N, C-alpha and C positions, 0 to 999 in steps of 0.2 A: 462026602466028607464036608463037615461044616467048616467054612472059612472063619478063622478067628478074627474078631474085631480088633482093628489096629488103633491103638491110642497114640495120637501124634502130639508132640509138644514142640511148639515153635519158640525159640529164644530170639528175642529182638535185641540187637546190639545197639545201644544208644551212644551216640558220640558226645563226649563231654568236652567242654571248652572252658577256658579261664576268662572270667569277665574282664572287660577292658576298662572298667571304671576305676579311676584312681582313688586311693584312700583319702578320706576327708582330712583336710589340714588340721593340725592340732590347734585348738583355740589358744589365744594369748594367755599367758600366765595371769591368774587372777590374784591381785594383791589382797592380803587379808584386811578386813575392816580395821580401821584405826580406833583405838580405845583411849579414853582419858587416862593419864598417868597419875592424877592426883596432884600434879605440880602446875596446874593451869590447863586451859583448853587445848585440844589438839589443833595444831596449825598445819595447813597444807599449802604447798606452792602450786603454781599454775601447772607445772609438769605433773605433780601428784594428781591434781584434779582431772587432767586429761586422761591419764592412765586409769584412774578410777572409773571415769565415764566409759571408756572403751571396754572395760571389764564388767561393769555393773549396769549400764544403762539398758533397761528392759526393751525399749523400742529397737535399739541396735541388736540386742541379743535375738530378738524375734526375726529381724532382717537376716541375720547370719544363718538361720535355719533354712532359708531358701537355697543356700549353697548345698547343704546336704540333701535337700529335696531334689535338686537338679542332678546331683551325683547318683541318687537312687534311680532317676529317670535314665541315666546312662546305662545302668545295669539292665533296666527294662528294654532299652533300645537294642542292646547287644544280645538279647535272648534269641535262640533259634526256635522254629516252630516245633511243637511236640508231635511225635508220631501218634497215629490213631490206631487203636486195636479194634478189629472188627470180628464179629462172630454171629452165627445163626444156626438154627436147627429147623429143618423143614420136613414136611410129610409125617408129622407125629400123629398117631391115632388117638386123638384126644377124646373121641366118643367110643372108642373100642380099646380100652386100656388092656384088655385081656390079650390083645395081639402084640402088645409091646413087650418084646423079648429080645434076646440076643440075636436071633435070626432076623427079626424085623429091622433091628438097628443096623445089622450088617448088610442087608440086601435091599431094603426099601427106603429107609430114612436117609436124609441128606444133612450133612454137617459141613459148615464152612468156617474157617478160621483164617483171618488175614490181618495185614498191617499196611497202613498207608502213610505217606509222608509228603508234605508240601515242600517242593524245591523252589526256593526264591531265586528269581532271576534279576539281573541288573545290579547285583551287589547291594540289595536293599538294606541288609543288616549293617554293612559297613557305612552306608550313607546315613542310616538312622543314628548310629553311634557318633559319627562325625558331627551331625546336627545337634545331638544332645550335648556333646562336649563343648561345642561353640556356644550353646545357650548357657552352659555353666560358666564359661569364661566371661560372658556378658554379666551374669549375675554376680560373680566375684568383683568385677569392676564397679558395679552398681552399689554393692555393699561397701566397698572402699570409699565410694563417693559419699555414702551415708556417714562413714567415719569422719571424712573431711568436714562435712557440714556440722556434725556433732562437736568436733574439736573447736570449730569457730564459735559455736553457741556457748560452749564451756568457757572459752577465753573471753567472750563478751560478758558473760555473767560474772566471771572472776574479776574483770576490770570494773564492772559495776560495783562489786563488793568492795574492791579497793577504793573506789571513789567514795562510797558510802563511809568507809572507815576514815578516809582523809577528811571528809566533810564533817563527820562527827568529832574528830580530833580538833578541827578548826573551831567548831561551835563550842566545844567545851573550853578551849583556850580563851575564846572571846568572852564566854560567860564568866569564867574565873576572873579575867582582867576587868571586865565591866563591873562585876560584883565588888571588886576592890575599889573601883572608882565610886560606886554607890556608897560604900562604907566611908570613904574619905569625904564625900559630899555630905553625908549625914553628920560627920564630925564638924565640918565647916558650917553647916546649918545651925548646929547647936552652939557653935562659937560666934554665930552672927555674921560670918563672912559671905554667905549667900542667902538669898530669900527662900522662903518656904516654897514659892512657886517653882523656882529653879530646882530645888531638891525633889519636888514631886515629879517634875518632868523627867529628870534623869532616873528616878526610881521607876516610873512607868515604862521607860525605855528598856528596863531590865526584862520586862515581859517578852519583848521581841527576841532577846537572846535566849531566854528559857524555852520559848516556842521553837526556835531554830534547833536547839539541842534535842528537844523531844522529837521533832520531825527527822533529824539526822539519825537518832537512835532507831526509830521505826524503819527508816530506809535501809539501815544496816541489817536489821533483823530480816527484812523481806528479801534483800539481796542475797544473804547467806542461805535463806530457805530455798530461794529459786535455784541457786547453784547446787544445793544438796539434792534437789529433785533430779537434776541432770546427771550428777555423778553417782547417784544411787543413795537413797536414804539410809541404807544399811551400811554404807561405806564409812561414814563418819558419825560420831556422836552429835547430839543436838546442840551441844555448846562448843562446836568447833569454830575455828577462825582461819582466815587466810593470811598467808605470809609471803613476803617477796617485795622487791622494790617497786614503788609507784613513782616512777621517775622517767625523765626524758631519755629516749634511746634513739640516736641518729640513724638514718638510713642512707647508705652509700651506694646501693645498687642502682644500675641504670635500667631504664624502662625496657630497652631492647633485650637485655639479658633476662629480665623477668619474663618477658613474653616467650622467649625461646625455652626457658625453663618450664613455663606453664604448659606449652604445647607438648612437652615430653613427660609431664608428671600428672596432669589433671586426670583423675580416674573417670570423670564423666565423659571426657573426650575419648579416652581409651575405650570406654563402653560403647560409644558411638562408632568407633572404628571397628571394634569386634562385632558390632551388629551387622556391618556390611558382610563380614565373613560368615556370620550366622545365617544371613539372608541367602547368601550364595549356597550354603549347605542345604538349606530348605529347598532351593530350586533344584539342586542335583538330586535330592531325595524325591521330589515330585516327578522328575524325569524317570528315576528308577522305578517308582511306583506305577508308571505307565507301562512297564514291562509286565506281561502276564505270566503268572507262576504256573508251574507244572505240578500236578498231583500224581504221584506214582503209587501203585498198590500191588501187593502180591497176596494171593489167596491159596490156602490149602482146602481142598474139597474132598469129602468122602461120601460116595453114593454108589449104591448097587455093587457092593463088594469091590469098589474101585477107588483108589486114591489118586487125585490129580492136583496139579498146581496151575494157577492162572495169573497172568500179568495184565494190569490195567494202567492206563495213563489218560489224563485229561488236561486240557488247557483251553482257556477262553480265547475266542477268536476276536482280536481287537478291531472290530469293524466300527462300532459306535463309541465305546468308552475307551479312550486312550489317555485318560487323566488330563485332557487338554485344559480344562478350566483351572485346575490347581497349578499346572505348569505356568500358565499365563499369569496367575495371581502372584506366585512366588517370584517370577521374573520381575514383576512390577515392584515388589517389595525391595528388590536390590536397589533400584533407582531411588526408592523412598529412603532407604538406609544411607545411601550415598549423599543425598541432599541433607539429611539430618546430621551426617558427619560434618559437612561443610558448615552447617548452621552452628553446630557445637564448637567448631574451631573458631568461628567468628565471635561467638559468645565468650570464649576463653579470652581472646584478645581484648574484647570490650571490657570484660571484668577487670583484667589487669590494668588497662588504661584508666578506668574509672577509679579503681582503688589507688593507683599510683598518684593520680591527680588529688585524690582526697588526702593522701599522706602529705603531699607537697603543700597543699593549702593549710592544713592543720599545723604543719611544721612552721610555716610563716607566722601563724598566730602565736605559736609557742615562743618563737624567737622575739616577737614584740614584747611579750611579758618578761622574758628573760633579759632583754636589753636594758632594763632599768625601771620599768613600771612597778614591778613588785617592790623593789627597794624604795622607790619614791613613796608608794602608798604606806609602807611600814614606817618610814621616817616622818611622813606627815602626821600619821597617827601618834607616834611617840612624842613628837614636838607638841602637838595639840594637847595630849594628855598631860605632859609635863607642865605646860603653860597653864592649863585649866586648874590643875591641882594646886598651883601657886597663885591663882587669881589673876594671871596675866592674859587669859583668853576667855571668851564668853562660852556659855554652855552650848549655844547653837553651833559655834565653830568646832567644839570638841565632838559633839554628836555627829556633825557632818563628816568630820575626819574619820570617826569610828565607822560610819556607814560606808564610806568610800573604801576604807581598808578591807572591811569584811566582804564587800561586793567584789573588789579586785582579787582577793585571795580565792574566793569561791569561784569566780569566773576562770581563774588560772587553773584550778583543779579540774573544772569541767572541760576546759580546753585541753588539758593534759590527757584526761580520759578519752576525749574525742580523738586525739592523736594516736593513743595506744590502740583504740578500737579500729582506727584506719589502718594501722599496721597489721592488726589481726585480719582485717578484711583483705589486705594485700596478700597475706600468707594463705588465706583461703583461696583467693583468686589464682595464685601461682600453684597451689596444690602441695605446698611443703612448708614446714615451719622454719626450715633453714634457708633463708633467703640468700641468693648468691651475692 
């Protein structure tokens, strides 16, 4: 009696798991681009500019993708090995196909069907996931540090734009005032009160005021364009403008408080601290990879009217390769990360000290101007102009007073901008815009 050929189906049960990677954080809300209202140019404050830069700066947006890339690597690190399906057919009569029939298949041919699986030892998957998560944490802090740097750059460009606006306003006021003096001098020349030479000298001096106004206009346009590049050219129309006080703001914080705040808030220092944890995770992973994995296999075999099952197992004998080199390398990177953390902490303190000294020095300069020099320059100019228009002062005295006033006012505006930039530098050094 012919034995019937037995068809065997093996069902492999795959173990599913939930990925341990966290969902990507929601990106910050993107403010809509500002449009002209028809009632004048769009005006933005410093806070507006910073928010636009954080939402639209393409370099920062590109850096943020590294976070999602690392989160994807977390998914990869948490994956288990795939099972392997095996199968073969032996002793087939390929040159005598006429013998290939049910009897031959049942009694002479051999068929194998099996499945194998790699069993990881040393908790490799858990260590891979921990290392990937620690790398993601470092990346998040690095991106936060990019945001800190970008914020300072925007504040710097915004202050430059304010300085350009103030300088242009001063140049236009000086030009208007001096034009009035030129008109009066023209009338005095026609009346015979001054010589033609004096009239021509004061008229030629007008060229300097006109040149100053033109240069100030160019500086303003370039400053606004540079700022627009950082906040995103699509964020504001081409004819936008900056708004906000360009004035002295006192600093009352103490250096020790600023240093403590910086040590707790600076994202680059946090990244250095997290790098130590990440290096430790890599070291633990290297030790886990030194553990050799086991491959298990189960086979179903049909041969000569007989069905059998076979079990196999294999493991490397760790005589030569125990991952010694990688273990030694990752152990050394822990020391490297610890030294870099100390260097980062020292750099934070140095940055705060330098920025604080800069604020104090610029503050002293501002106080000199505000103590009376600005008023003195204004009064000297007004007195000289009044006396010249009535013939009680010489042309050279009037022009000298005009130049002194213009130079003093311009120097004060530049000193004020330097002080505000020093404040922004201190905010960057501390790592927050809200100084204690």
